[in-house]
matplotlib code that plots the C-alpha trace (Angstrom):
import matplotlib.pyplot as plt

x = [41.6, 41.3, 43.5, 40.6, 38.3, 38.0, 38.6, 34.8, 34.5, 37.0, 35.0, 32.0, 34.0, 34.7, 31.0, 30.2, 32.6, 30.8, 27.3, 24.7, 25.2, 24.0, 24.9, 21.9, 21.2, 19.2, 16.7, 16.9, 18.8, 17.2, 13.6, 11.7, 10.4, 6.7, 6.0, 9.8, 11.7, 10.4, 10.1, 12.2, 15.4, 15.1, 15.3, 14.2, 15.6, 16.2, 19.2, 19.6, 22.7, 22.0, 19.0, 19.0, 21.1, 23.9, 23.2, 20.1, 18.6, 15.7, 13.2, 13.9, 10.7, 12.3, 11.2, 7.6, 5.7, 5.2, 8.9, 8.9, 12.2, 11.9, 15.2, 16.4, 19.7, 20.6, 22.6, 22.0, 24.6, 23.4, 26.2, 25.4, 24.4, 27.0, 26.4, 22.7, 23.2, 25.3, 22.7, 20.0, 22.0, 22.7, 19.0, 17.5, 16.2, 15.3, 18.4, 17.6, 19.1, 19.9, 19.4, 21.1, 20.0, 16.3, 16.1, 19.5, 22.7, 25.0, 28.0, 27.3, 30.4, 30.0, 30.6, 34.2, 35.2, 32.3, 32.7, 29.3, 28.6, 32.1, 31.7, 28.1, 29.3, 32.0, 29.3, 27.0, 29.9, 30.6, 27.1, 27.0, 24.0, 23.5, 23.5, 22.3, 24.0, 22.1, 24.1, 24.9, 28.5, 31.9, 33.0, 31.6, 34.9, 36.6, 34.8, 35.4, 37.3, 34.5, 31.9, 33.9, 33.9, 30.1, 29.8, 30.6, 27.1, 25.6, 26.4, 25.1, 25.9, 23.4, 24.2, 21.2, 21.9, 19.1, 20.9, 24.0, 24.7, 27.0, 25.9, 22.2, 23.0, 24.8, 21.4, 19.1, 21.5, 23.8, 25.7, 26.2, 29.1, 28.8, 27.2, 30.6, 32.1, 29.2, 29.7, 33.5, 32.8, 30.4, 33.1, 35.5, 32.9, 32.4, 36.1, 36.5, 33.8, 31.0, 27.4, 26.6, 24.0, 21.9, 18.7, 17.2, 14.7, 13.2, 12.6, 11.7, 9.0, 10.2, 13.7, 15.2, 12.3, 13.8, 14.3, 17.9, 18.6, 17.2, 19.2, 22.4, 22.1, 21.5, 24.5, 26.8, 25.6, 26.4, 29.8, 30.5, 29.9, 26.4, 24.5, 21.0, 19.1, 15.9, 13.9, 10.7, 9.5, 8.2, 8.5, 6.6, 5.3, 3.5, 3.2, 6.6, 8.5, 6.4, 6.8, 10.6, 10.8, 8.7, 10.8, 13.9, 12.1, 11.5, 15.2, 16.6, 13.8, 11.7, 8.1, 8.3, 6.4, 3.3, 3.6, 3.7, 0.7, -1.3, -0.2, -0.4, -2.3, -1.9, -1.2, 1.3, 2.8, 3.5, 5.3, 5.4, 2.3, 4.3, 5.6, 4.4, 6.3, 9.4, 9.2, 9.1, 12.1, 13.9, 13.1, 14.2, 17.5, 18.3, 17.6, 19.9, 22.7, 22.2, 21.0, 18.4, 15.6, 15.3, 18.1, 19.1, 18.2, 19.9, 18.9, 19.4, 21.7, 20.1, 21.0, 23.1, 25.0, 25.7, 26.9, 29.3, 31.2, 32.3]
y = [2.8, 6.6, 6.9, 5.6, 8.4, 11.2, 14.9, 15.3, 13.5, 15.9, 18.8, 17.3, 17.0, 20.7, 21.4, 19.1, 21.1, 24.3, 22.8, 23.4, 20.8, 20.2, 17.6, 16.1, 13.4, 10.4, 8.4, 5.3, 4.1, 0.8, 0.8, -2.5, -3.0, -3.7, -7.3, -8.1, -9.1, -6.9, -8.5, -6.0, -5.7, -8.4, -6.0, -6.6, -3.2, 0.2, 2.2, 5.9, 7.6, 11.0, 13.1, 15.0, 14.0, 15.7, 13.8, 16.0, 13.7, 15.7, 12.8, 11.7, 10.7, 11.6, 15.2, 14.1, 15.8, 12.5, 12.3, 15.8, 17.0, 20.7, 21.3, 18.2, 19.9, 20.4, 17.5, 16.4, 14.0, 11.7, 12.2, 9.4, 6.9, 4.3, 4.1, 3.6, 1.2, -1.1, -1.1, -1.9, -4.7, -6.3, -6.3, -7.5, -11.1, -11.2, -11.4, -9.9, -7.9, -4.2, -1.9, 1.5, 4.2, 4.3, 8.1, 9.2, 7.7, 6.2, 7.2, 10.9, 13.1, 13.9, 10.2, 10.4, 12.2, 11.5, 7.7, 6.9, 4.2, 2.7, 2.5, 1.2, -1.7, -2.6, -2.8, -4.8, -7.2, -7.5, -8.7, -10.8, -9.2, -9.3, -6.0, -4.7, -1.4, 0.7, 3.6, 5.9, 6.5, 4.9, 5.8, 2.4, 1.0, 2.3, -0.3, -3.4, -5.0, -4.9, -5.8, -8.9, -9.8, -9.2, -11.4, -14.4, -13.8, -12.0, -8.7, -7.2, -3.9, -2.5, 0.5, 2.6, 3.6, 5.2, 6.3, 5.3, 8.9, 10.7, 14.2, 13.3, 11.7, 15.0, 16.8, 14.2, 13.1, 16.1, 15.1, 11.4, 9.7, 9.4, 6.4, 5.4, 5.6, 3.5, 0.7, 0.8, 0.4, -2.4, -4.2, -3.8, -5.2, -8.2, -8.8, -8.8, -11.5, -9.2, -10.0, -6.9, -5.7, -2.8, -1.0, 0.3, 2.7, 5.1, 5.2, 8.8, 9.2, 11.1, 11.2, 7.7, 5.5, 4.6, 1.0, 1.9, 3.1, -0.1, -2.3, -0.4, -0.4, -4.1, -4.9, -2.5, -4.1, -7.6, -6.5, -5.0, -8.3, -7.7, -10.8, -9.2, -6.1, -5.1, -2.8, -0.7, 1.0, 4.2, 6.8, 8.3, 11.9, 13.5, 16.9, 18.5, 16.0, 16.8, 20.5, 20.1, 17.8, 20.0, 23.0, 21.1, 20.1, 23.7, 24.5, 21.6, 20.2, 23.2, 22.2, 18.8, 19.7, 20.5, 17.1, 15.4, 17.3, 16.4, 12.7, 12.0, 14.8, 14.2, 10.5, 9.1, 6.3, 7.3, 5.7, 5.6, 4.5, 1.5, 0.5, -3.1, -3.5, -1.8, -4.3, -7.2, -5.8, -5.5, -9.1, -10.4, -8.4, -9.7, -13.3, -12.7, -11.6, -14.2, -11.7, -12.4, -9.9, -10.6, -10.8, -13.8, -12.8, -13.6, -17.0, -17.7, -20.7, -23.9, -25.4, -28.1, -25.4, -23.4, -26.6, -27.3, -24.2, -25.5]
z = [26.6, 26.8, 23.8, 21.7, 22.6, 20.0, 20.5, 20.3, 23.7, 25.3, 23.9, 25.6, 28.8, 28.8, 28.1, 31.1, 33.3, 32.5, 32.7, 35.3, 38.1, 41.6, 44.2, 45.9, 48.5, 47.3, 49.4, 47.2, 44.1, 43.0, 41.8, 41.3, 37.8, 37.6, 36.5, 36.6, 34.7, 31.9, 28.5, 26.6, 28.6, 31.2, 34.1, 37.7, 39.0, 37.5, 38.8, 38.2, 39.7, 38.2, 37.4, 34.0, 31.1, 29.1, 25.9, 25.4, 22.7, 21.2, 21.5, 25.1, 27.0, 30.3, 29.7, 30.2, 33.1, 34.9, 35.8, 37.5, 36.2, 35.8, 33.9, 32.1, 31.2, 34.8, 36.1, 39.6, 41.0, 43.7, 46.1, 48.5, 45.7, 46.3, 50.0, 49.5, 46.7, 48.8, 51.6, 49.1, 47.4, 50.7, 51.7, 48.4, 48.6, 44.9, 42.7, 39.3, 36.6, 37.4, 34.4, 33.8, 31.4, 32.2, 32.9, 31.8, 30.3, 32.9, 30.7, 29.9, 30.1, 33.9, 34.6, 33.4, 36.7, 39.0, 38.4, 40.0, 37.4, 37.8, 41.6, 41.3, 39.0, 41.6, 44.2, 41.9, 41.3, 45.0, 45.7, 42.5, 40.9, 37.1, 35.1, 31.8, 30.7, 28.1, 26.7, 23.8, 24.9, 24.2, 27.8, 28.7, 27.3, 30.5, 32.5, 30.4, 33.2, 35.8, 33.2, 32.5, 36.2, 36.4, 33.3, 35.5, 36.8, 33.8, 32.1, 28.9, 27.2, 24.7, 22.5, 21.4, 17.8, 15.7, 12.6, 10.7, 9.7, 12.2, 11.1, 11.7, 15.1, 16.1, 15.6, 17.2, 20.0, 20.3, 23.5, 22.8, 21.1, 17.3, 15.8, 14.4, 17.9, 19.4, 16.8, 17.5, 21.2, 20.5, 18.6, 21.5, 23.9, 21.7, 21.3, 25.1, 25.5, 26.7, 25.6, 23.5, 21.0, 19.9, 20.8, 17.5, 19.2, 18.7, 15.0, 14.2, 11.6, 8.4, 9.8, 10.5, 9.3, 5.9, 4.9, 3.9, 7.5, 9.0, 6.6, 7.2, 11.0, 11.1, 8.9, 10.9, 14.2, 12.8, 11.6, 15.0, 16.9, 18.1, 19.2, 19.2, 18.2, 20.0, 17.8, 18.0, 14.9, 16.4, 19.2, 22.1, 22.2, 25.2, 26.9, 27.7, 25.6, 22.6, 23.0, 23.2, 20.3, 18.1, 18.9, 17.8, 14.6, 13.9, 14.3, 12.3, 10.0, 9.0, 8.1, 9.7, 12.9, 10.8, 9.2, 12.6, 13.8, 10.7, 10.8, 14.6, 16.4, 20.1, 20.0, 22.6, 20.5, 16.9, 14.0, 10.2, 8.3, 7.1, 10.5, 10.1, 6.8, 8.4, 11.4, 9.0, 7.1, 10.4, 11.4, 7.9, 8.0, 11.5, 10.4, 7.3, 9.6, 12.3, 15.0, 17.6, 18.0, 21.7, 24.3, 26.3, 29.9, 33.2, 34.5, 38.2, 38.9, 40.0, 43.4, 41.5, 39.6, 42.8, 44.6, 41.6, 42.4, 45.8]

ax = plt.figure().add_subplot(projection="3d")
ax.plot(x, y, z, "-o")
ax.set_aspect("equal")
plt.show()
C-alpha cells in the first residue's frame, strides 16, 4: 500500500521529522459527545491521540481560544494514549461510535511512525466499538485491514475535501494529502467494502463557494465510490482562528481580508450571501448522482441479532 503514496507524502514525512514535537502524558482519551449521538457524524465519543496538527489548514477552528492550544503547529504526542484508551473502552457501558479528527487529523504525517491511530483502532476492534474516521490523508489506506474488521460492527471513513483544485488545496490545507490523493484513497476504501464518503466543509466564501466547485466535488465523490456527502455551506471565524485565517488571506489572497471584514464583521458563522441557493444546488447534485446527504449511523444490535451469532 505504501507504494501508492506520492513523493509529496515523503516530503511531508521529512518535515514532520524536523517539526516541533513533545511527548506528553494524557489523563483521558475518550470524550463523551453532548446529546450523543450527534446528528452530523453519528458520534458518541471523540478521540484525540495528539494535540496540534501538521496539516495546518488555514481555516481550522481548533486554533480558537476555547481549546487552549498555545502553539497549534507544535505536535504533542500522548505517549500513554493506548493504555488509557483500553481502560476507558473496558469501562464504558454505553457502546457508541468513536470519532477521530475532532481537534486534529488522526493521519497527519507523524502517525506514519508513531502509529497511535493504528494501535487505537486495534483496541477499538478488540472491544467491538464502532468507529468513524474523519481525515484529509491517504495514510488511512495503511489501515484498511483493521477498518474492515471493525466494519463487522461499524466503520466509516469520511474524507474532508473542500476543493477539486490541488493547487488551491495546497494553499488552504498545506500539510494534507492533495484532493486527488484523497479521492483515490476514497476509491480504494470503497473497493475494499468500507463505508466511505465525503465531508464538504467548510466552504470558504469567495474562495471555494462557486457552483462549479460544488458540482465538481459531488461528481468526483460519486465517481470515487462515495455513499454520502455531508455538506455545510460556510465556515466559522472567531478570535485566534480569525486572526490566523486573515493573516493567511493577506499572504495568498491580497485584498480578500478586507472583503471578509466588510461582509461579515465579527460574526462567528459566515457563508456566501447565496448559501441557501448553494445548499439547494448541493442537494440536487447529490440526488442526481445517487448520494445521501446524511450518513447511515451505527445501530446497536438487537438481542435477537446478538443471539443469532451463537
